[in-house]
C-alpha positions in Angstrom: -62.5 8.1 55.7 -65.5 7.1 53.7 -66.9 9.8 51.3 -69.9 7.7 50.5 -71.6 4.7 51.9 -72.9 3.5 48.6 -71.5 0.2 47.5 -70.3 0.1 43.8 -69.1 -3.2 42.2 -65.5 -3.4 41.0 -66.8 -4.0 37.5 -68.4 -0.6 37.5 -65.0 0.9 38.4 -63.3 -1.2 35.8 -65.8 0.2 33.2 -65.1 3.7 34.3 -61.3 3.1 34.0 -61.8 1.6 30.5 -63.9 4.5 29.3 -61.3 6.9 30.5 -58.5 4.9 28.8 -60.5 4.9 25.5 -61.3 8.6 25.7 -57.8 9.6 26.3 -56.5 7.2 23.8 -58.8 8.7 21.2 -58.3 12.4 21.8 -54.4 12.4 22.3 -53.8 12.2 18.6 -56.1 15.2 18.0 -54.2 17.1 20.6 -50.9 16.1 19.0 -52.1 17.6 15.7 -52.9 20.9 17.5 -49.6 20.9 19.2 -47.8 20.4 15.8 -50.0 23.1 14.2 -48.8 25.6 16.8 -45.3 24.3 16.8 -45.5 23.3 20.5 -42.8 20.7 20.2 -39.9 19.5 22.3 -36.9 20.0 20.1 -33.7 18.0 20.7 -31.6 21.2 21.1 -30.1 20.5 24.4 -27.5 18.0 25.7 -30.0 16.6 28.2 -32.6 15.8 25.5 -32.7 12.2 24.6 -35.0 12.2 21.6 -33.7 12.5 18.0 -36.8 14.3 16.5 -39.0 17.1 17.7 -41.8 15.7 19.8 -45.2 17.5 20.5 -45.6 18.1 24.3 -49.2 19.1 25.0 -50.3 15.5 25.9 -51.1 16.7 29.4 -54.2 18.5 27.9 -55.5 15.1 26.9 -54.9 13.6 30.3 -56.6 16.5 32.0 -59.7 16.4 29.6 -60.0 12.7 30.1 -59.9 12.9 33.9 -62.4 15.9 34.1 -64.9 14.3 31.6 -64.8 10.9 33.3 -64.9 12.3 36.8 -67.7 14.8 36.4 -69.5 12.7 33.8 -69.6 9.7 36.2 -70.8 12.0 39.1 -73.6 13.3 36.9 -74.7 9.8 35.8 -74.4 7.9 39.0 -74.0 10.0 42.2 -75.1 13.5 41.5 -75.0 15.5 44.8 -73.4 18.7 45.9 -71.2 16.9 48.5 -69.7 14.6 45.9 -69.2 17.4 43.4 -67.6 19.6 46.1 -65.1 16.9 47.3 -64.1 16.1 43.8 -63.6 19.7 42.9 -61.4 20.3 45.8 -58.9 17.9 43.8 -59.7 18.7 40.3 -59.9 22.5 40.3 -56.5 23.0 42.0 -55.1 20.3 39.5 -56.5 22.3 36.5 -55.0 25.6 38.0 -51.6 24.3 38.3 -51.8 22.5 35.0 -52.6 25.9 33.4 -49.4 27.2 34.9 -47.7 24.1 33.5 -49.1 24.8 30.0 -47.8 28.4 30.1 -44.4 27.0 31.0 -44.6 24.5 28.1 -45.5 27.3 25.6 -43.6 30.3 27.0 -41.1 29.0 29.6 -40.9 30.0 33.2 -38.0 30.2 35.7 -37.9 27.7 38.5 -38.8 30.1 41.4 -42.1 31.4 40.0 -43.0 27.7 39.4 -42.2 26.8 42.9 -44.1 29.7 44.3 -47.2 28.8 42.3 -46.9 25.2 43.4 -46.5 26.2 47.1 -49.5 28.6 46.9 -51.6 25.8 45.4 -50.4 23.4 48.1 -51.3 25.8 50.9 -54.8 26.3 49.4 -55.3 22.6 49.1 -53.9 22.0 52.6 -56.4 24.5 54.0 -59.2 22.8 52.2 -58.3 19.4 53.4 -57.8 20.4 57.0 -60.9 22.6 57.1 -63.1 19.8 55.7 -61.3 17.1 57.7 -60.9 15.0 54.6 -57.2 14.0 55.4 -57.0 10.2 55.7 -54.3 10.4 58.5 -54.2 13.5 60.6 -52.0 14.6 63.4 -53.0 16.3 66.6 -51.2 19.4 65.9 -52.7 21.8 63.2 -49.4 23.4 62.4 -47.9 19.9 61.8 -50.9 18.9 59.6 -50.4 22.1 57.4 -46.6 21.7 57.3 -46.6 17.9 56.3 -49.5 18.3 53.8 -48.1 21.3 52.1 -44.6 19.7 51.8 -46.1 16.4 50.5 -48.1 18.2 47.8 -45.1 20.3 46.7 -42.8 17.3 46.9 -45.1 15.0 44.9 -45.7 17.6 42.2 -42.1 18.1 41.7 -41.3 14.4 41.8 -43.8 13.6 39.1 -42.5 16.5 37.1 -38.9 15.4 37.5 -39.9 11.9 36.6 -41.3 12.8 33.2 -38.0 12.4 31.4 -38.3 9.3 29.5 -40.8 7.8 26.9 -43.6 6.3 28.9 -41.7 6.4 32.2 -43.9 8.8 34.1 -47.3 7.8 32.5 -46.7 4.1 33.1 -45.5 4.6 36.6 -48.4 6.8 37.5 -50.8 4.3 36.1 -49.2 1.6 38.4 -49.3 3.7 41.4 -52.9 4.7 41.0 -53.9 1.1 40.1 -52.7 -0.1 43.5 -54.1 2.8 45.3 -57.5 2.1 43.8 -57.5 -1.3 45.4 -56.7 0.0 48.9 -59.3 2.8 48.6 -61.9 0.4 47.3 -61.4 -2.1 50.1 -61.8 0.9 52.5 -65.0 1.9 50.7 -63.6 5.3 49.9 -65.7 5.7 46.8 -64.5 9.1 45.6 -60.8 8.2 46.1 -61.4 4.9 44.2 -63.0 6.7 41.4 -60.4 9.3 41.0 -57.7 6.7 41.2 -59.1 4.4 38.5 -59.9 7.4 36.3 -56.2 8.5 36.6 -55.0 5.0 35.9 -57.2 4.8 32.8 -56.1 8.3 31.6 -52.4 7.6 31.9 -52.7 4.2 30.4 -54.6 5.7 27.4 -52.0 8.3 27.0 -49.3 5.6 27.2 -50.5 4.3 23.9 -48.9 7.4 22.3 -46.2 8.1 24.8 -44.5 4.7 24.9 -41.3 4.4 22.9 -41.0 5.8 20.4 -43.0 8.7 21.9 -45.4 10.4 19.5 -46.3 13.0 22.2 -45.1 14.1 25.7 -47.3 15.2 28.6 -45.3 18.3 29.3 -45.5 20.2 32.6 -49.2 20.7 32.0 -49.6 16.9 32.4 -46.9 16.2 35.1 -48.1 18.9 37.4 -51.8 17.9 36.9 -51.0 14.4 37.8 -48.8 15.6 40.8 -51.8 17.3 42.4 -54.1 14.4 41.7 -51.8 11.8 43.2 -50.7 13.9 46.2 -54.2 14.7 47.3 -55.4 11.1 46.8 -52.5 9.7 48.8 -53.4 12.3 51.5 -57.0 11.4 51.5 -56.4 7.7 51.5 -57.2 6.3 54.9 -55.6 2.9 55.3 -56.9 2.5 58.9 -53.8 0.8 59.9 -52.5 1.0 63.4 -50.0 2.3 64.6 -50.2 5.5 62.5 -46.6 5.3 61.1 -47.7 2.1 59.2 -50.6 4.0 57.6 -48.2 6.9 56.7 -45.7 4.4 55.2 -48.3 3.3 52.6 -48.4 6.4 50.5 -44.7 6.8 50.8 -44.3 3.3 49.4 -46.6 4.0 46.6 -44.5 7.1 45.7 -41.2 5.4 46.3 -39.9 5.3 42.7 -40.6 9.0 41.8 -39.2 9.9 45.2 -36.1 7.8 44.5 -35.7 9.5 41.1 -35.9 13.1 42.6 -33.6 12.2 45.5 -30.9 10.7 43.1 -31.2 13.8 40.7 -31.0 16.3 43.5 -28.0 14.6 45.4 -26.2 14.3 42.2 -26.6 18.0 41.2 -25.8 19.3 44.7 -22.6 17.1 44.7 -21.6 18.6 41.3 -22.4 22.2 42.5 -25.3 22.9 40.2 -28.9 23.9 40.9 -31.3 21.0 41.8 -33.7 22.8 39.5 -31.4 22.5 36.5 -32.3 19.9 34.0 -29.9 17.1 33.4 -29.5 13.5 32.2 -29.0 12.2 35.6 -32.3 10.6 36.4 -33.0 6.9 37.0 -33.9 6.4 33.3 -30.7 8.0 32.1 -28.6 5.8 34.4 -30.4 2.7 33.4 -29.7 3.5 29.7 -26.1 4.1 30.7 -26.0 0.6 31.9 -26.8 -0.6 28.5 -30.7 -0.9 28.7 -32.6 0.3 25.7 -35.5 2.8 25.9 -38.2 0.2 26.0 -36.6 -2.0 28.7 -35.7 1.1 30.7 -39.4 2.1 30.9 -40.5 -1.4 31.8 -37.9 -1.5 34.4 -39.2 1.7 36.0 -42.8 0.4 35.9 -41.7 -3.0 37.5 -39.9 -1.1 40.3 -42.9 1.0 40.9 -45.1 -2.1 41.0 -42.7 -3.7 43.5 -43.0 -0.9 46.0 -46.8 -0.5 45.3 -47.2 -4.3 46.0 -45.4 -3.8 49.3 -47.8 -1.0 50.1 -50.8 -3.2 49.5 -49.1 -6.1 51.5 -48.6 -3.5 54.3 -52.3 -2.6 54.2 -53.4 -6.3 54.1 -51.2 -7.7 56.8 -50.1 -4.8 59.0 -50.0 -6.8 62.3 -48.3 -9.9 61.1 -45.8 -8.5 58.5 -46.1 -4.8 58.7 -42.7 -4.2 60.5 -40.9 -6.4 58.3 -42.4 -5.0 55.1 -41.3 -1.5 56.1 -37.8 -2.8 57.0 -37.4 -4.6 53.7 -38.8 -1.7 51.7 -36.5 0.8 53.5 -33.4 -1.3 52.9 -34.3 -2.0 49.3 -34.9 1.7 48.7 -31.5 2.7 50.3 -29.7 0.1 48.3 -31.3 1.4 45.1 -30.3 4.9 46.1 -26.7 4.0 46.6 -26.6 1.8 43.5 -28.1 4.5 41.2 -25.7 7.1 42.6 -22.8 5.0 41.8 -23.7 5.1 38.1 -21.9 8.0 36.5 -24.1 11.0 36.0 -24.0 13.4 33.0 -25.6 16.7 33.8 
């Protein structure tokens, strides 16, 4: 689905991504100072915490500021129209709303159920907008099915990104990889708005990674992970690969999100097996299991980024060669994912 017929060079998008990268890289230290001033720090006071010193965790504010300034600034400078503003706002406003709830959780703490209810309410609202405006990249013939799958995807992606933010640079780097590959597919499809938001998100998370890589100087917190969850879920829904049959188009966003989904699946299965709530935190994520194998923090983060790049590259390959290699790519990706699932579950968990 093309949101604009205007042709923009890839260098223009590269510049937009770089400016967002620079903006977030510059403001993150200032946000860190504010977090320290208000004692908004993640203290290593629980068994599941892996850091040794308190770390500020309001970095999501820097990510959100970067994405909002870059998105609306570029629209004002290049393509100022009500339609463009409206379409972008249907992603950004819900992202800000759920990020505000995440910020409250960061500062005051919330129980899992209010969080899930807020996520579901936001997902239903976004699903209604997407379906009413016919801006879903791949739609089904049944309205109820469209609502159901769209809502579940948004809630699932939000939680998977939130779960995945458990290691220095893990989530930020992985989101940067996902949105980088998503950009190339959207750009080739001339989905200008999706391309712009994808490259802005990639730039913002890469800029934040300057301060979030090991040893992390700041965490993104729930404000950041939930903000990114809405952005990525809506971008992958709006992405229109144009691949036939439909199941191949649907496989592309799933492949892009394969690693966060894997992390959530491993953690949930592990917790249910041990008879504890899936919403209870624990040291049973992919990062914790990789470190249990002897990898250090830096190599663990790089391994997660590489795994995300592997599946994202498969998504890009599926988009480029759907007829010649599409079925084989999906088969290989499915087998590889299942083997990873079994392999990670075999590593002892510590909840």
